[in-house]
N, C-alpha and C positions, 0 to 999 in steps of 0.2 A: 169770036175775036180772041186772039191769043196774044197776050202782051208779056214780053220778057223784059223785066226791068234790070237796069245795071245795078251791080253791087257797089255801093259807094265806100270810100275810105272814111271810116268813122273818125271824126275830129275829136280832139281831147275834151271839148266842152259839150259834146252831144251826149245826152242821157235819154233814157226812156221818157222821163218826164218832159224834157225839152222838146222831144219829138211830138209828144201829145199837144203841147202848146203850139208847135208849128202846124200840126194837123188842123187845129182850130183856126189859125190864121189863114191857111190855104182854103178851108171851107168857107170862111168869110169872104175871101176873094172870089170864090165861085159864085156865092150868093150875089155879090155886087155885079159881077159880069152878067149873070142871068137877069138881074133887075134892070140892067142897062141894055138888055137884048143883044149882048155881045157874045154870041155863041162861040166864036173862035177863041176868045180869051177864056171863056168858061171851060172849054176843052183843055186849053193849055194849063189852067189852074188845076183842073181835075188830075192831070198827069202829075203835077207837083204834089197833090194830096196823096195820090197812090204811091208815089216814090217815097214820100215821108212815112207813110204807113209801112212800106217795105223796109225802110231804114229802121223804124221802130222794132220790127220783128228781128232784124239783123242784130240790133243792140241787145235785145232780150236773149237771143240765141248765144251771143258772145258772153253774156253774163252767166250762162250755164256751160261755159267752155265748149260751146258748139254741140252740146249733148241734149238740146231741147227737142230735137227731132221735129222741126217745123213741117217736114213733109207729112208726118203723121197727122198734124193738126190740119193741114191742107186737105188731106183725104177725108178727115172727119167733117170738115166744112162742106166739101162737095157732097158727102152723104146726107148732111142736114138739108142742103138745098134741094137735093133730089127727093127726100122725104116730104118736103113742103110743096113739091110739084113745080119747082122753078127750073128743073132740068129734065130732059127726056131720059 
């Protein structure tokens, strides 16, 4: 599965901290959907969670004037998953 997320226009009141609060809200909504056996809504809420995480990374990158090198972190993440045996 290859998911390309849109890059959002960061709103003035969005911060790294506010995105973490939003991640928790989205996670709670996924839990509620699963408890209600509402798989479709769980998937929709999972996309909201993933998008919010993506926006968190974007905010972090912008706080370093775009020099955070998120691609490097993504490569490191993939290597870690491979070491753990989660990837071929």
